[in-house]
C-alpha positions as CSV (number, residue, x, y, z in Angstrom):
1,M,2.6,2.1,-39.7
2,R,6.1,1.1,-37.6
3,K,6.4,-1.0,-39.1
4,L,5.9,-0.9,-42.4
5,Q,8.5,2.3,-42.1
6,E,10.7,-0.4,-41.1
7,N,10.3,-2.7,-44.0
8,P,8.4,-1.0,-46.8
9,N,7.4,-5.0,-47.3
10,D,6.7,-6.6,-44.9
11,V,3.9,-8.2,-45.7
12,E,2.5,-9.1,-41.7
13,A,2.8,-5.7,-40.9
14,L,0.2,-4.6,-44.7
15,S,-2.4,-7.1,-43.7
16,E,-2.9,-5.7,-40.8
17,M,-3.4,-2.4,-42.5
18,Y,-5.4,-2.9,-44.5
19,R,-7.8,-5.0,-42.5
20,A,-7.6,-2.1,-40.2
21,Q,-8.6,0.1,-43.4
22,K,-11.1,-2.3,-44.2
23,D,-12.7,-2.1,-39.8
24,M,-12.3,1.4,-40.9
25,Q,-14.6,1.7,-43.4
26,M,-17.1,-0.3,-43.0
27,W,-17.4,1.4,-38.9
28,A,-17.4,5.0,-41.7
29,E,-20.7,3.2,-43.4
30,S,-22.0,1.9,-40.8
31,K,-22.8,5.4,-39.3
32,Q,-25.2,6.1,-41.9
33,Q,-27.6,3.2,-41.3
34,P,-30.1,2.9,-39.7
35,G,-30.2,2.1,-35.6
36,Q,-26.4,2.0,-35.5
37,F,-25.3,4.4,-32.8
38,T,-23.8,7.9,-34.5
39,G,-23.5,9.9,-31.4
40,S,-21.6,10.9,-28.2
41,T,-21.5,9.0,-24.8
42,G,-21.6,12.1,-23.3
43,A,-18.8,10.8,-21.7
44,R,-15.9,14.0,-20.1
45,V,-12.8,12.4,-20.0
46,L,-10.3,13.9,-17.9
47,T,-7.8,15.7,-18.8
48,A,-4.0,14.7,-17.3
49,A,-3.5,18.1,-15.4
50,E,-6.6,17.6,-13.2
51,L,-5.3,14.2,-12.8
52,S,-2.5,14.9,-11.6
53,S,-4.2,17.9,-9.2
54,G,-3.8,17.3,-5.8
55,F,-7.6,17.4,-5.4
56,Q,-10.0,14.7,-7.4
57,A,-10.9,16.8,-10.6
58,W,-14.6,14.8,-10.3
59,A,-15.2,15.4,-6.0
60,K,-17.4,17.9,-5.0
61,K,-18.6,18.8,-1.3
62,D,-22.3,18.6,-2.7
63,Q,-22.4,16.7,-4.7
64,L,-24.3,13.7,-2.4
65,A,-26.5,16.0,-0.8
66,T,-27.7,18.3,-3.9
67,A,-28.0,14.8,-6.0
68,S,-31.3,14.4,-7.9
69,P,-33.5,11.3,-5.7
70,V,-34.2,8.4,-7.2
71,S,-37.2,8.2,-9.7
72,G,-37.6,5.7,-12.5
73,G,-35.2,2.2,-13.0
74,M,-35.5,-1.7,-12.6
75,G,-35.3,-1.5,-8.7
76,M,-37.7,1.4,-7.7
77,A,-40.2,-0.6,-10.4
78,L,-39.2,-3.8,-8.3
79,L,-40.5,-2.0,-5.0
80,Q,-43.2,-0.4,-6.7
81,K,-44.1,-4.1,-7.2
82,M,-43.9,-5.0,-3.9
83,G,-46.4,-2.3,-2.6
84,W,-43.2,0.1,-1.5
85,R,-43.9,3.7,-1.9
86,P,-42.0,6.8,-2.5
87,G,-42.1,9.0,0.9
88,E,-41.7,5.4,2.8
89,G,-39.0,3.2,4.4
90,L,-38.2,-0.1,3.5
91,G,-38.6,-3.2,5.7
92,K,-42.1,-5.0,6.7
93,N,-43.4,-2.7,8.8
94,K,-42.0,0.3,6.8
95,E,-39.7,0.9,9.8
96,G,-36.5,1.6,7.5
97,T,-34.9,5.1,7.7
98,L,-35.9,8.4,5.0
99,E,-32.6,9.9,5.3
100,P,-30.1,9.1,3.3
101,L,-26.7,7.9,4.4
102,K,-24.0,10.9,4.5
103,L,-20.9,10.8,3.4
104,E,-18.0,12.7,2.8
105,I,-15.7,13.0,0.4
106,K,-12.8,12.9,0.0
107,M,-11.4,15.7,-1.6
108,D,-7.4,14.8,-1.0
109,K,-4.9,12.4,-2.3
110,K,-3.5,12.4,1.4
111,G,-4.6,8.2,3.3
112,L,-6.9,7.7,6.4
113,V,-5.4,8.6,9.4
114,S,-7.6,8.7,12.7
115,Q,-7.8,11.5,14.8
116,E,-5.1,10.2,17.4
117,E,-3.0,9.8,15.2
118,L,-2.4,13.8,13.6
119,G,-0.7,15.0,16.8
120,R,1.4,12.2,16.5
121,R,5.0,12.5,15.5
122,P,5.9,9.6,12.6
123,V,8.4,7.0,14.4
124,P,11.5,6.3,12.1
125,P,11.2,2.1,11.8
126,I,13.5,-0.1,14.0
127,P,16.6,-0.8,11.5
128,Q,16.6,-4.7,11.4
129,A,19.4,-7.4,10.4
130,P,18.8,-8.7,7.4
131,T,17.5,-12.1,7.3
132,T,18.5,-15.4,5.6
133,K,16.0,-17.2,3.0
134,T,14.9,-20.5,3.7
135,L,13.6,-22.7,1.6
136,V,10.0,-23.4,3.1
137,G,7.4,-23.4,0.3
138,K,10.1,-22.7,-2.3
139,H,12.0,-24.8,-4.6
140,P,16.0,-24.3,-4.5
141,V,15.6,-23.4,-9.2
142,S,12.5,-21.6,-8.4
143,L,14.2,-19.5,-5.6
144,L,17.7,-18.8,-7.6
145,V,15.3,-17.5,-10.9
146,E,13.5,-15.0,-8.0
147,F,17.1,-13.2,-7.6
148,C,18.2,-13.4,-10.7
149,S,14.8,-11.7,-11.8
150,K,14.2,-8.7,-8.7
151,R,18.6,-8.7,-9.4
152,R,17.7,-8.0,-13.7
153,W,20.8,-10.5,-14.0
154,G,18.7,-13.4,-17.2
155,V,17.2,-16.2,-16.7
156,P,20.2,-18.8,-15.0
157,Q,21.5,-21.2,-16.9
158,F,21.9,-25.0,-16.1
159,D,24.0,-27.0,-18.4
160,L,24.0,-31.2,-17.8
161,C,27.9,-31.9,-17.2
162,F,27.9,-35.3,-15.9
163,E,26.4,-38.0,-16.2
164,G,27.5,-41.4,-16.3
165,G,26.6,-45.1,-14.2
166,P,24.5,-48.1,-15.5
167,D,20.9,-47.8,-16.8
168,H,19.5,-48.6,-13.6
169,R,21.8,-46.0,-12.0
170,K,23.0,-42.8,-13.6
171,N,23.6,-40.1,-11.6
172,F,23.8,-36.5,-12.8
173,L,25.7,-33.7,-12.1
174,F,24.9,-29.6,-13.2
175,K,26.2,-26.8,-13.3
176,V,24.5,-23.1,-13.7
177,R,25.9,-19.9,-14.8
178,V,24.8,-16.8,-12.9
179,N,25.2,-13.1,-13.4
180,G,28.6,-13.6,-15.6
181,N,29.9,-17.0,-13.2
182,E,29.6,-20.3,-12.7
183,Y,28.2,-22.6,-9.7
184,K,29.1,-26.7,-9.5
185,P,28.1,-28.7,-7.0
186,S,31.0,-31.4,-5.4
187,V,28.0,-34.7,-5.5
188,A,26.0,-36.2,-8.1
189,S,23.3,-36.4,-8.1
190,P,20.8,-39.9,-8.2
191,N,18.4,-37.8,-11.4
192,K,18.0,-34.4,-13.6
193,K,15.5,-32.7,-11.3
194,Q,17.5,-32.7,-7.5
195,A,21.0,-32.1,-9.5
196,K,19.4,-29.1,-11.1
197,A,18.3,-28.4,-7.5
198,E,22.1,-28.9,-5.7
199,A,23.1,-26.5,-8.4
200,A,20.9,-23.3,-7.5
201,T,21.3,-24.7,-4.0
202,I,25.0,-24.2,-4.1
203,C,24.4,-20.8,-6.5
204,L,22.2,-19.8,-3.3
205,Q,24.6,-20.3,-1.0
206,A,27.8,-18.6,-2.9
207,L,25.3,-15.1,-2.9
208,G,24.9,-15.3,0.5
209,V,20.8,-15.8,0.2
210,L,20.7,-19.1,1.7
211,P,23.0,-20.9,5.0
212,P,25.6,-22.3,3.5
């Protein structure tokens, strides 16, 4: 509908609208066919106010204690087939516990903390000097792309500015444009991949990401 508002003659949007209307018509007709589900799942969807409240809207303090015991299902059928009866413990000698696990539902959204840490005052983090990134495990081009992406500068642009030498021993020189500035190494490289890596390294050094 948004596409058609911008361009009423958009063929792709008209086709999508036709398919959507056809699917809706088929769904409406299927509700009258025997065997098709036409009721409700009974699921209660939480409202935005409930989701943003300080307490979990679905959590109740006694919901585990008052929960009704399991009275059927595949698991119980398999246990009964192996000789288990309600009220007995699990295990070869019926030594399993009969009491359910006692769990306490966390009502707030605070993080987990030990009792010993509740009375402590938070210690401010020690400021650390900025560290220089290294090339360990990362290619210079990949590191430059990651650096530009974090600063929303766009993708660095590599351009071939020199290609020379005999066919069996050519040399290449690339320059890279980052945030409106160009960076170019002074020495050519024997292949294009290494030439791009050299340009990226020069740029990262100029930006202070790598040591000179």
